[in-house]
DRENTI-797929 format. One record per atom (N, C-alpha, C, O): residue in one letter; x, y, z. Coordinates in pm, whole numbers, padded with zeros to 5 digits, always signed. Example, Ala and Ser with C-alpha at 12.3 -4.5 7.8 and 13.67 -1.06 7.14 Angstrom:
REM DRENTI-797929
A+01319-00569+00780A+01230-00450+00780A+01320-00330+00780A+01424-00332+00846S+01285-00225+00708S+01367-00106+00714S+01290+00003+00787S+01341+00114+00804
REM end
This chain:
REM DRENTI-797929
X-04990+15879+11874X-05028+15982+11778X-04942+15971+11653X-04829+15924+11657X-04998+16015+11542X-04923+16023+11417X-04855+16159+11410X-04921+16263+11421X-04722+16158+11391X-04644+16281+11395X-04574+16306+11262X-04539+16212+11190X-04554+16434+11230X-04457+16475+11129X-04353+16558+11203X-04387+16651+11277X-04226+16524+11184X-04116+16588+11256X-04047+16687+11164X-04010+16654+11052X-04030+16811+11214X-03959+16915+11140X-03834+16955+11218X-03844+17004+11330X-03718+16933+11159X-03593+16967+11225X-03480+16968+11125X-03490+16909+11017X-03372+17036+11160X-03257+17047+11070X-03125+17027+11141X-03041+16949+11096X-03105+17097+11252X-02975+17102+11319X-02944+16975+11397X-03031+16892+11421X-02818+16963+11437X-02773+16850+11519X-02856+16839+11646X-02883+16729+11694X-02896+16953+11701X-02977+16955+11824X-03105+16873+11809X-03155+16817+11906X-03157+16865+11686X-03284+16797+11659X-03273+16645+11666X-03372+16576+11687X-03153+16592+11647X-03138+16448+11625X-03175+16365+11747X-03239+16260+11732X-03139+16408+11867X-03176+16332+11987X-03328+16323+12000X-03381+16218+12037X-03396+16433+11969X-03542+16433+11977X-03602+16335+11878X-03695+16261+11911X-03551+16335+11755X-03604+16244+11655X-03578+16099+11694X-03667+16015+11681X-03458+16068+11741X-03427+15932+11786X-03522+15888+11897X-03571+15776+11896X-03547+15978+11991X-03635+15944+12104X-03778+15918+12056X-03843+15825+12102X-03826+15999+11964X-03962+15979+11914X-03975+15851+11833X-04080+15786+11836X-03870+15814+11763X-03872+15689+11686X-03881+15567+11778X-03932+15463+11739X-03831+15581+11901X-03836+15471+11998X-03958+15480+12089X-03976+15396+12177X-04042+15581+12069X-04157+15604+12157X-04280+15530+12106X-04274+15455+12008X-04392+15552+12173X-04519+15489+12132X-04585+15563+12017X-04685+15516+11962X-04530+15678+11979X-04587+15757+11871X-04525+15716+11737X-04418+15654+11733X-04592+15752+11629X-04547+15712+11494X-04502+15834+11415X-04580+15926+11393X-04376+15834+11374X-04323+15942+11290X-04355+15908+11144X-04295+15818+11086X-04449+15983+11087X-04496+15955+10951X-04398+16006+10845X-04383+15945+10740X-04333+16119+10875X-04241+16180+10779X-04151+16279+10852X-04180+16320+10964X-04041+16315+10785X-03947+16413+10839X-03933+16526+10738X-03917+16503+10618X-03939+16649+10788X-03921+16768+10705X-03793+16836+10752X-03774+16862+10871X-03704+16866+10657X-03579+16933+10691X-03543+17032+10581X-03603+17032+10474X-03444+17117+10609X-03403+17217+10511X-03335+17151+10391X-03278+17042+10405X-03339+17214+10274X-03266+17161+10157X-03117+17151+10185X-03064+17221+10271X-03050+17064+10112X-02904+17052+10124X-02840+17187+10094X-02882+17259+10003X-02736+17222+10173X-02669+17350+10157X-02522+17330+10127X-02464+17230+10170X-02458+17424+10054X-02314+17413+10028X-02234+17437+10156X-02264+17528+10233X-02133+17354+10177X-02048+17365+10296X-01904+17339+10261X-01873+17277+10160X-01814+17389+10348X-01672+17361+10334X-01607+17440+10222X-01670+17520+10153X-01477+17414+10207X-01401+17489+10106X-01449+17461+09965X-01449+17550+09880X-01491+17338+09941X-01539+17304+09807X-01682+17345+09781X-01730+17334+09669X-01751+17391+09887X-01892+17433+09875X-01979+17323+09813X-02066+17349+09730X-01952+17201+09855X-02035+17090+09808X-02166+17086+09886X-02171+17117+10005X-02273+17047+09817X-02401+17036+09884X-02393+16927+09991X-02348+16816+09965X-02438+16962+10112X-02431+16868+10224X-02568+16856+10289X-02638+16956+10304X-02607+16736+10328X-02736+16717+10395X-02731+16768+10538X-02624+16775+10598X-02845+16803+10591X-02854+16840+10731X-02835+16716+10818X-02856+16604+10770X-02796+16732+10944X-02787+16616+11034X-02918+16537+11043X-02917+16415+11052X-03030+16608+11039X-03160+16540+11047X-03185+16459+10920X-03239+16349+10927X-03147+16513+10804X-03165+16435+10681X-03083+16306+10686X-03131+16199+10650X-02958+16318+10732X-02873+16198+10740X-02937+16092+10829X-02934+15974+10796X-02995+16134+10939X-03060+16039+11030X-03186+15980+10966X-03211+15860+10976X-03265+16065+10900X-03388+16018+10837X-03359+15916+10727X-03429+15816+10714X-03256+15943+10648X-03218+15850+10541X-03171+15718+10601X-03207+15611+10551X-03091+15725+10707X-03042+15603+10772X-03157+15519+10829X-03147+15396+10837X-03265+15586+10869X-03379+15513+10927X-03491+15489+10826X-03600+15445+10862X-03465+15519+10699X-03561+15495+10590X-03695+15565+10613X-03801+15506+10590X-03690+15690+10658X-03811+15766+10683X-03847+15850+10561X-03757+15902+10494X-03976+15866+10531X-04016+15959+10425X-03960+16098+10453X-03972+16148+10565X-03899+16161+10353X-03825+16285+10373X-03875+16394+10280X-03893+16371+10160X-03896+16513+10335X-03941+16629+10259X-03843+16743+10282X-03802+16767+10396X-03806+16814+10175X-03710+16925+10186X-03758+17047+10108X-03696+17085+10009X-03867+17109+10151X-03916+17226+10078X-03820+17345+10093X-03763+17366+10200X-03804+17420+09986X-03723+17541+09994X-03791+17643+10085X-03726+17712+10164X-03924+17652+10072X-04002+17742+10156X-04121+17668+10215X-04201+17610+10142X-04130+17670+10345X-04239+17599+10413X-04375+17660+10379X-04479+17596+10396X-04374+17788+10331X-04498+17857+10298X-04556+17816+10162X-04668+17856+10128X-04482+17739+10087X-04527+17699+09953X-04660+17622+09962X-04667+17520+10031X-04766+17669+09895X-04896+17601+09903X-04891+17455+09859X-04963+17371+09914X-04807+17424+09762X-04799+17285+09716X-04740+17195+09825X-04777+17078+09835X-04649+17250+09906X-04594+17171+10016X-04701+17145+10122X-04706+17037+10180X-04787+17244+10146X-04894+17225+10243X-04980+17105+10206X-05022+17028+10293X-05007+17089+10078X-05088+16975+10033X-05018+16843+10062X-05081+16747+10104X-04887+16840+10037X-04810+16717+10064X-04813+16686+10213X-04834+16571+10253X-04790+16787+10295X-04790+16768+10440X-04926+16719+10488X-04934+16631+10575X-05030+16774+10434X-05165+16737+10474X-05198+16593+10438X-05279+16528+10504X-05133+16542+10333X-05160+16405+10287X-05118+16299+10389X-05163+16185+10382X-05032+16336+10484X-04991+16241+10588X-05093+16234+10702X-05085+16145+10787X-05188+16327+10706X-05291+16333+10810X-05232+16323+10950X-05272+16238+11029X-05135+16411+10982X-05072+16402+11114X-05167+16450+11225X-05246+16542+11205X-05158+16386+11340X-05230+16435+11458X-05162+16559+11513X-05227+16647+11571X-05029+16565+11495X-04951+16673+11556X-04821+16691+11480X-04763+16594+11430X-04774+16815+11470X-04642+16843+11414X-04546+16869+11530X-04583+16933+11628X-04424+16818+11519X-04319+16839+11619X-04207+16917+11551X-04155+16875+11448X-04168+17031+11610X-04069+17119+11549X-03952+17137+11646X-03970+17181+11759X-03831+17102+11598X-03711+17116+11681X-03599+17173+11593X-03547+17103+11506X-03562+17298+11617X-03450+17361+11544X-03463+17339+11394X-03370+17293+11328X-03580+17374+11341X-03605+17354+11198X-03543+17464+11114X-03481+17436+11012X-03560+17590+11155X-03494+17699+11082X-03584+17786+10999X-03537+17881+10937X-03715+17756+10995X-03811+17844+10928X-03932+17861+11020X-03969+17769+11093X-03994+17979+11015X-04115+18003+11092X-04234+17943+11018X-04252+17968+10899X-04315+17865+11088X-04430+17801+11026X-04545+17901+11012X-04581+17967+11110X-04603+17914+10892X-04716+18006+10872X-04845+17946+10927X-04852+17825+10950X-04947+18029+10949X-05076+17977+10998X-05133+17865+10912X-05199+17775+10964X-05108+17870+10781X-05162+17766+10691X-05106+17629+10725X-05173+17528+10703X-04983+17622+10777X-04924+17495+10818X-04961+17461+10962X-04990+17346+10994X-04960+17562+11048X-04995+17540+11188X-05136+17483+11204X-05165+17412+11301X-05222+17515+11110X-05362+17473+11121X-05386+17330+11074X-05498+17279+11088X-05286+17263+11018X-05307+17129+10962X-05340+17025+11069X-05443+16959+11057X-05256+17006+11172X-05281+16896+11266X-05389+16932+11370X-05386+17042+11425X-05481+16843+11397X-05589+16873+11492X-05540+16898+11635X-05605+16969+11711X-05426+16838+11671X-05373+16858+11807X-05268+16969+11813X-05208+16992+11918X-05247+17037+11704X-05157+17151+11705X-05012+17114+11673X-04983+17005+11624X-04924+17208+11701X-04782+17194+11672X-04703+17220+11799X-04721+17322+11865X-04615+17127+11834X-04533+17139+11954X-04389+17169+11914X-04332+17103+11828X-04332+17271+11979X-04194+17310+11953X-04110+17287+12078X-04153+17317+12189X-03989+17235+12058X-03890+17224+12166X-03788+17334+12146X-03730+17348+12038X-03765+17414+12252X-03672+17527+12243X-03569+17518+12355X-03601+17480+12467X-03443+17554+12322X-03332+17536+12417X-03311+17658+12505X-03201+17713+12511X-03416+17700+12574X-03403+17804+12676X-03524+17794+12768X-03616+17716+12744X-03522+17874+12873X-03637+17883+12962X-03722+18001+12915X-03707+18114+12962X-03810+17972+12822X-03894+18078+12766X-03977+18145+12875X-04022+18080+12969X-03996+18279+12861X-03977+18361+12741X-03836+18418+12721X-03816+18500+12632X-03738+18377+12802X-03602+18427+12782X-03537+18357+12662X-03556+18238+12640X-03462+18434+12587X-03381+18385+12476X-03464+18317+12367X-03438+18203+12328X-03564+18390+12318X-03633+18347+12198X-03540+18368+12078X-03465+18466+12074X-03545+18277+11981X-03464+18299+11862X-03368+18188+11831X-03380+18077+11884X-03272+18218+11743X-03190+18116+11678X-03073+18065+11762X-03027+17953+11740X-03023+18145+11859X-02900+18106+11930X-02919+18117+12082X-02844+18190+12147X-03016+18046+12138X-03043+18062+12282X-02931+18010+12371X-02909+18065+12478X-02861+17906+12330X-02756+17848+12415X-02637+17944+12424X-02593+17978+12533X-02587+17986+12310X-02472+18076+12308X-02505+18210+12375X-02422+18264+12448X-02623+18262+12351X-02660+18392+12408X-02672+18385+12560X-02639+18482+12629X-02720+18273+12612X-02730+18259+12757X-02592+18260+12822X-02572+18324+12925X-02496+18188+12762X-02359+18187+12815X-02296+18325+12801X-02231+18373+12893X-02316+18388+12687X-02259+18520+12661X-02308+18622+12764X-02234+18713+12802X-02432+18607+12808X-02491+18700+12905X-02450+18668+13048X-02486+18742+13141X-02375+18558+13067X-02332+18523+13201X-02437+18453+13284X-02427+18451+13407X-02539+18394+13220X-02642+18321+13293X-02582+18201+13365X-02486+18140+13318X-02640+18167+13480X-02596+18048+13554X-02699+17936+13547X-02672+17825+13593X-02816+17964+13490X-02917+17860+13470X-02981+17877+13333X-02997+17988+13283X-03017+17764+13275X-03092+17764+13149X-03177+17638+13149X-03199+17578+13254X-03224+17597+13033X-03305+17476+13029X-03369+17457+12894X-03324+17512+12794X-03474+17376+12893X-03548+17348+12770X-03697+17369+12798X-03744+17350+12910X-03769+17409+12695X-03911+17439+12706X-03985+17379+12587X-03936+17386+12474X-04100+17321+12612X-04190+17283+12503X-04307+17379+12502X-04362+17414+12607X-04345+17422+12382X-04457+17515+12369X-04554+17466+12262X-04518+17388+12173X-04678+17512+12274X-04777+17493+12169X-04763+17611+12075X-04786+17725+12114X-04725+17585+11953X-04684+17693+11863X-04800+17781+11818X-04912+17735+11799X-04767+17911+11803X-04856+18005+11737X-04778+18069+11623X-04671+18021+11586X-04830+18177+11567X-04768+18236+11448X-04642+18316+11479X-04570+18353+11386X-04612+18344+11607X-04493+18419+11643X-04369+18333+11654X-04375+18211+11635X-04256+18397+11685X-04130+18325+11700X-04110+18289+11848X-04073+18374+11929X-04136+18162+11882X-04118+18111+12019X-04209+18183+12118X-04170+18205+12233X-04330+18220+12075X-04420+18298+12159X-04539+18219+12212X-04616+18273+12292X-04556+18094+12172X-04675+18017+12209X-04680+17979+12356X-04582+17994+12427X-04796+17929+12401X-04813+17888+12540X-04717+17776+12580X-04688+17686+12501X-04667+17784+12704X-04571+17686+12755X-04642+17558+12797X-04747+17562+12861X-04584+17445+12760X-04636+17314+12800X-04557+17260+12918X-04612+17240+13026X-04425+17235+12899X-04339+17186+13006X-04202+17254+12999X-04162+17301+12892X-04132+17259+13111X-03994+17310+13114X-03909+17220+13203X-03960+17147+13288X-03778+17226+13181X-03681+17159+13268X-03555+17245+13273X-03508+17293+13169X-03499+17264+13393X-03384+17352+13413X-03255+17274+13431X-03257+17156+13466X-03143+17343+13407X-03011+17289+13436X-02917+17404+13471X-02939+17518+13432X-02812+17371+13545X-02711+17469+13585X-02611+17488+13471X-02573+17391+13405X-02568+17611+13449X-02459+17638+13355X-02331+17647+13438X-02312+17743+13513X-02244+17549+13424X-02120+17545+13501X-02016+17637+13437X-02026+17674+13320X-01915+17672+13517X-01807+17757+13466X-01733+17690+13351X-01677+17757+13265X-01732+17556+13350X-01662+17482+13245X-01746+17465+13119X-01696+17421+13015X-01873+17498+13127X-01961+17476+13012X-01929+17570+12897X-01898+17688+12916X-01937+17514+12778X-01930+17591+12654X-02062+17570+12581X-02145+17490+12623X-02080+17641+12472X-02198+17614+12390X-02200+17468+12346X-02307+17407+12339X-02083+17412+12316X-02077+17272+12274X-02124+17176+12381X-02206+17089+12353X-02075+17189+12504X-02114+17095+12610X-02259+17116+12651X-02330+17019+12677X-02303+17241+12655X-02440+17269+12695X-02538+17225+12586X-02648+17177+12615X-02499+17240+12462X-02579+17194+12348X-02608+17045+12362X-02722+17001+12345X-02505+16968+12392X-02521+16823+12403X-02615+16787+12518X-02702+16701+12504X-02596+16854+12633X-02678+16823+12751X-02825+16863+12728X-02916+16787+12760X-02846+16982+12672X-02983+17027+12649X-03052+16944+12541X-03174+16925+12545X-02975+16896+12445X-03033+16811+12341X-03091+16683+12402X-03202+16641+12367X-03017+16622+12494X-03066+16500+12559X-03184+16531+12652X-03284+16460+12652X-03172+16638+12730X-03281+16680+12818X-03407+16710+12738X-03517+16669+12775X-03389+16782+12629X-03502+16822+12548X-03574+16704+12487X-03697+16704+12477X-03500+16604+12445X-03562+16485+12387X-03653+16416+12488X-03764+16374+12455X-03604+16404+12612X-03686+16341+12715X-03809+16427+12748X-03919+16374+12766X-03789+16559+12755X-03901+16648+12785X-04005+16644+12674X-04125+16649+12700X-03960+16635+12550X-04051+16630+12437X-04139+16505+12443X-04259+16513+12419X-04080+16391+12475X-04159+16268+12485X-04264+16280+12597X-04379+16240+12579X-04223+16335+12711X-04318+16356+12820X-04430+16451+12777X-04546+16431+12813X-04394+16553+12700X-04492+16649+12653X-04594+16583+12561X-04714+16603+12577X-04547+16504+12466X-04639+16441+12372X-04731+16342+12442X-04850+16332+12410X-04676+16269+12538X-04761+16177+12615X-04869+16254+12690X-04984+16211+12697X-04829+16370+12748X-04926+16452+12820X-05031+16514+12730X-05148+16522+12767X-04989+16558+12610X-05085+16613+12513X-05185+16505+12472X-05305+16532+12463X-05136+16385+12448X-05224+16276+12406X-05327+16243+12514X-05443+16217+12484X-05283+16246+12640X-05373+16212+12751X-05455+16331+12800X-05547+16314+12880X-05421+16451+12753X-05493+16569+12797X-05460+16614+12937X-05542+16678+13003X-05339+16580+12985X-05301+16612+13123X-05216+16739+13135X-05183+16780+13247X-05182+16802+13024X-05101+16924+13028X-05189+17044+12991X-05256+17044+12888X-05186+17145+13077X-05261+17267+13050X-05163+17375+13003X-05079+17419+13082X-05171+17419+12879X-05081+17525+12831X-05098+17653+12913X-05210+17689+12950X-04985+17720+12941X-04992+17847+13015X-04924+17956+12932X-04816+17934+12877X-04987+18071+12924X-04933+18180+12840X-04797+18226+12890X-04770+18226+13010X-04712+18266+12798X-04584+18326+12835X-04607+18469+12883X-04699+18538+12839X-04520+18513+12973X-04519+18653+13015X-04432+18729+12915X-04309+18733+12929X-04494+18788+12816X-04419+18851+12708X-04337+18971+12756X-04242+19011+12688X-04372+19028+12870X-04294+19141+12923X-04156+19097+12969X-04066+19180+12986X-04137+18966+12991X-04009+18913+13036X-03924+18858+12921X-03817+18801+12944X-03972+18873+12797X-03904+18814+12683X-03769+18880+12654X-03755+19002+12662X-03671+18796+12621X-03544+18844+12567X-03517+18766+12438X-03583+18666+12410X-03421+18813+12360X-03403+18757+12227X-03260+18708+12204X-03164+18760+12261X-03248+18607+12119X-03120+18540+12096X-03094+18528+11947X-03107+18419+11891X-03058+18638+11881X-03030+18630+11737X-02907+18545+11708X-02823+18522+11795X-02900+18498+11586X-02788+18415+11542X-02655+18485+11567X-02642+18606+11547X-02556+18409+11611X-02422+18463+11636X-02354+18491+11501X-02349+18406+11413X-02302+18613+11488X-02227+18648+11368X-02077+18631+11394X-02029+18654+11505X-02005+18591+11291X-01862+18565+11305X-01787+18683+11364X-01697+18665+11446X-01824+18805+11323X-01750+18923+11369X-01771+18950+11518X-01693+19025+11579X-01874+18891+11578X-01894+18907+11722X-01784+18839+11801X-01764+18869+11919X-01711+18749+11737X-01605+18678+11806X-01474+18754+11819X-01383+18708+11888X-01463+18870+11755X-01338+18946+11765X-01320+18999+11908X-01407+19070+11959X-01210+18965+11970X-01185+19000+12109X-01138+19145+12121X-01042+19186+12057X-01208+19219+12203X-01166+19355+12239X-01099+19345+12375X-01166+19324+12476X-00967+19361+12380X-00892+19341+12504X-00918+19451+12606X-00872+19442+12720X-00991+19555+12566X-01030+19660+12660X-01163+19625+12728X-01233+19713+12778X-01196+19497+12726X-01316+19444+12791X-01273+19370+12918X-01166+19310+12919X-01354+19374+13025X-01318+19299+13146X-01302+19150+13121X-01370+19093+13035X-01212+19087+13195X-01181+18945+13178X-01305+18857+13194X-01319+18758+13123X-01394+18893+13287X-01515+18812+13308X-01599+18806+13181X-01651+18699+13147X-01615+18917+13111X-01693+18918+12988X-01625+18839+12877X-01691+18771+12799X-01492+18847+12870X-01419+18769+12769X-01427+18620+12800X-01434+18538+12708X-01426+18585+12927X-01446+18446+12970X-01578+18393+12913X-01583+18281+12862X-01684+18471+12924X-01814+18429+12870X-01812+18424+12718X-01872+18334+12659X-01745+18520+12655X-01738+18523+12508X-01671+18397+12454X-01723+18335+12360X-01557+18358+12511X-01486+18241+12462X-01569+18114+12477X-01570+18029+12389X-01639+18102+12590X-01722+17984+12613X-01843+17982+12519X-01881+17876+12468X-01903+18099+12496X-02022+18107+12413X-01994+18074+12267X-02081+18022+12198X-01873+18104+12219X-01840+18082+12079X-01758+17955+12055X-01697+17938+11949X-01756+17867+12155X-01686+17739+12145X-01791+17628+12127X-01876+17612+12215X-01789+17552+12018X-01676+17534+11925X-01677+17626+11803X-01575+17639+11736X-01791+17690+11775X-01798+17769+11652X-01883+17893+11678X-01982+17886+11751X-01846+18007+11619X-01737+18030+11523X-01601+18054+11588X-01501+18066+11517X-01595+18061+11721X-01469+18082+11791X-01441+18229+11816X-01458+18312+11727X-01397+18261+11938X-01353+18397+11969X-01209+18412+11921X-01128+18322+11940X-01178+18526+11858X-01047+18537+11794X-00980+18672+11819X-01046+18772+11849X-00849+18670+11807X-00768+18790+11811X-00669+18780+11695X-00680+18690+11612X-00573+18872+11690X-00473+18868+11584X-00333+18863+11645X-00303+18929+11744X-00250+18782+11583X-00111+18769+11627X-00025+18749+11502X-00051+18658+11422X+00075+18832+11485X+00163+18827+11368X+00083+18829+11238X+00114+18757+11143X-00022+18913+11236X-00108+18933+11120X-00187+18808+11081X-00234+18795+10968X-00202+18717+11176X-00282+18596+11153X-00391+18587+11259X-00375+18634+11371X-00501+18524+11221X-00613+18507+11314X-00581+18394+11411X-00538+18286+11371X-00602+18421+11540X-00576+18322+11644X-00702+18309+11730X-00746+18405+11792X-00759+18188+11732X-00876+18162+11815X-00833+18109+11951X-00735+18034+11961X-00907+18148+12054X-00873+18111+12192X-00989+18032+12253X-01105+18066+12234X-00953+17927+12328X-01055+17838+12387X-01018+17800+12530X-00907+17823+12577X-01116+17740+12598X-01103+17687+12734X-01046+17790+12831X-00934+17775+12879X-01122+17895+12859X-01072+18003+12944X-01103+17984+13092X-01196+17912+13129X-01024+18048+13174X-01058+18083+13311X-01019+18230+13324X-00966+18289+13229X-01044+18290+13440X-01006+18430+13452X-00976+18466+13597X-01017+18398+13691X-00905+18575+13610X-00874+18632+13740X-00911+18779+13737X-00887+18848+13638X-00969+18827+13846X-01006+18968+13852X-00900+19052+13925X-00925+19167+13963X-00783+18991+13945X-00669+19067+13998X-00638+19182+13904X-00643+19165+13782X-00606+19299+13958X-00582+19417+13876X-00464+19395+13783X-00354+19361+13827X-00487+19415+13652X-00381+19398+13553X-00295+19523+13545X-00347+19635+13534X-00163+19504+13550X-00070+19616+13541X-00023+19639+13397X+00027+19746+13364X-00040+19538+13312X+00008+19546+13175X-00101+19603+13083X-00218+19611+13122X-00062+19643+12963X-00158+19694+12865X-00252+19582+12821X-00208+19468+12806X-00381+19612+12800X-00474+19509+12755X-00426+19439+12627X-00382+19504+12533X-00435+19307+12627X-00391+19227+12513X-00249+19177+12524X-00202+19106+12435X-00178+19214+12631X-00040+19171+12650X-00034+19030+12707X-00101+19000+12806X+00045+18943+12645X+00068+18809+12700X+00163+18824+12819X+00278+18864+12804X+00112+18791+12935X+00189+18806+13059X+00269+18681+13088X+00379+18687+13143X+00212+18568+13052X+00280+18440+13077X+00242+18340+12970X+00126+18332+12931X+00340+18265+12921X+00316+18159+12823X+00380+18032+12877X+00498+18006+12856X+00300+17952+12948X+00351+17830+13010X+00292+17708+12940X+00209+17722+12849X+00334+17590+12981X+00283+17468+12918X+00135+17448+12947X+00067+17376+12873X+00084+17510+13053X-00055+17489+13091X-00151+17592+13032X-00263+17558+12995X-00108+17717+13024X-00200+17821+12976X-00125+17947+12936X-00010+17969+12972X-00197+18029+12858X-00153+18165+12832X-00227+18256+12929X-00345+18237+12956X-00157+18355+12981X-00220+18454+13067X-00210+18587+12995X-00101+18632+12958X-00326+18651+12976X-00333+18772+12894X-00401+18883+12973X-00506+18860+13034X-00344+19000+12972X-00401+19115+13044X-00523+19168+12971X-00527+19170+12848X-00623+19210+13048X-00742+19274+12991X-00764+19408+13061X-00682+19450+13143X-00874+19475+13028X-00903+19603+13092X-00924+19588+13242X-00889+19676+13320X-00983+19472+13282X-01005+19442+13424X-00976+19295+13446X-01060+19210+13421X-00856+19266+13495X-00821+19127+13524X-00742+19060+13414X-00703+19121+13315X-00721+18929+13435X-00643+18848+13342X-00728+18734+13288X-00806+18673+13361X-00711+18706+13159X-00775+18592+13095X-00672+18482+13078X-00562+18507+13030X-00707+18360+13117X-00620+18243+13100X-00685+18151+12998X-00804+18119+13010X-00609+18107+12899X-00664+18016+12798X-00575+17892+12787X-00453+17900+12801X-00639+17778+12761X-00567+17650+12760X-00561+17585+12623X-00489+17486+12605X-00635+17638+12525X-00627+17586+12389X-00630+17702+12290X-00693+17805+12314X-00560+17682+12176X-00552+17785+12072X-00568+17720+11935X-00548+17600+11918X-00604+17804+11839X-00611+17757+11700X-00569+17869+11607X-00640+17969+11592X-00454+17853+11547X-00406+17950+11448X-00475+17921+11315X-00502+17805+11282X-00503+18026+11239X-00576+18007+11113X-00509+17901+11026X-00387+17896+11013X-00593+17817+10966X-00549+17707+10879X-00477+17596+10954X-00416+17509+10892X-00483+17598+11086X-00420+17494+11167X-00524+17432+11260X-00627+17494+11287X-00498+17309+11309X-00593+17248+11402X-00589+17313+11540X-00492+17378+11577X-00694+17295+11612X-00701+17340+11752X-00608+17254+11836X-00602+17133+11817X-00533+17316+11928X-00438+17239+12008X-00418+17299+12147X-00450+17415+12171X-00366+17217+12236X-00334+17264+12371X-00220+17364+12366X-00143+17368+12271X-00210+17446+12472X-00106+17549+12476X+00033+17488+12464X+00117+17541+12392X+00059+17377+12534X+00194+17317+12529X+00228+17271+12388X+00342+17286+12344X+00129+17214+12315X+00152+17173+12176X+00179+17296+12089X+00268+17294+12003X+00103+17400+12111X+00118+17522+12031X+00256+17584+12050X+00320+17624+11953X+00300+17591+12174X+00428+17657+12204X+00548+17581+12148X+00654+17639+12126X+00532+17452+12126X+00642+17375+12065X+00663+17413+11919X+00772+17395+11864X+00558+17466+11855X+00570+17499+11714X+00574+17647+11682X+00614+17687+11573X+00532+17732+11781X+00523+17874+11753X+00586+17954+11868X+00561+17924+11985X+00667+18054+11836X+00741+18130+11937X+00657+18238+12005X+00684+18357+11991X+00556+18195+12076X+00468+18290+12144X+00521+18310+12286X+00517+18217+12366X+00568+18429+12317X+00634+18455+12445X+00568+18569+12521X+00491+18647+12465X+00598+18576+12648X+00550+18687+12731X+00598+18820+12672X+00710+18829+12622X+00513+18920+12677X+00546+19051+12623X+00482+19078+12487X+00468+19193+12447X+00444+18971+12415X+00375+18988+12287X+00238+19048+12312X+00173+19018+12412X+00194+19133+12221X+00061+19193+12235X-00032+19143+12126X+00000+19151+12008X-00148+19093+12168X-00249+19045+12075X-00334+19163+12026X-00344+19268+12088X-00395+19138+11911X-00493+19234+11859X-00436+19330+11757X-00506+19420+11712X-00309+19313+11720X-00247+19405+11624X-00188+19325+11509X-00131+19382+11416
REM end
């Protein structure tokens, strides 16, 4: 089939690579316009644009996918099907109606759970133990179309959004190829989502990462994993922002005030919470690199008895 691929985020790249090596033909790539990033706010290409340029693929970067002039350009490729993976804009009916075989979307959750922009982080934040990837035949809603195929995976205690992102990206690429082959052969029957079971996964905001030490350790364990690597769960120490990573936890009753550093060893920090203790193995002080606890303690006098959050 002739495809046009729409994607922006790093998650999209495995899918695009897989399709380029498949029996299908990628006619063009659509991605978001370059955006300012970093301290200098220089315009930076999306990961998908960088890949498309490296592979010499026709590239389109409309500011708004709803622009009628863009629809004409897209139509000129005469695609059999559009493939959408973490693109970042909702496709209007005028675009969805272009390809005769419809539009297939790859989403990083087991739909109808966690529709929206941050399904991986939200699943970890909620304490889920299973997630997966889903392909759907798109409609005008946000992740609401009929399901084509799904694949599940376990969320391990060691998983972060970063590790799960990488695994689901690879899984999703394989599932997407199987989906397109099935669509081409007519062997996949779309099945409606149970909308009564839908949950939502809005984009993570930086302020959600502020640690409230009056929260149970189990919930903070999920928070740190969900916001790793970005934007990071943070507290305050000596009037500076301190991000915490690689947690474990104990539900042993804490005798100290929430936020108190109970132990600062070469292996981990142990911090009291409202219910239990949080143990962290990596830290990042503002304007400094992320480092292991032993590296951090060699440079900063963080000792037992210090209280975080003030």
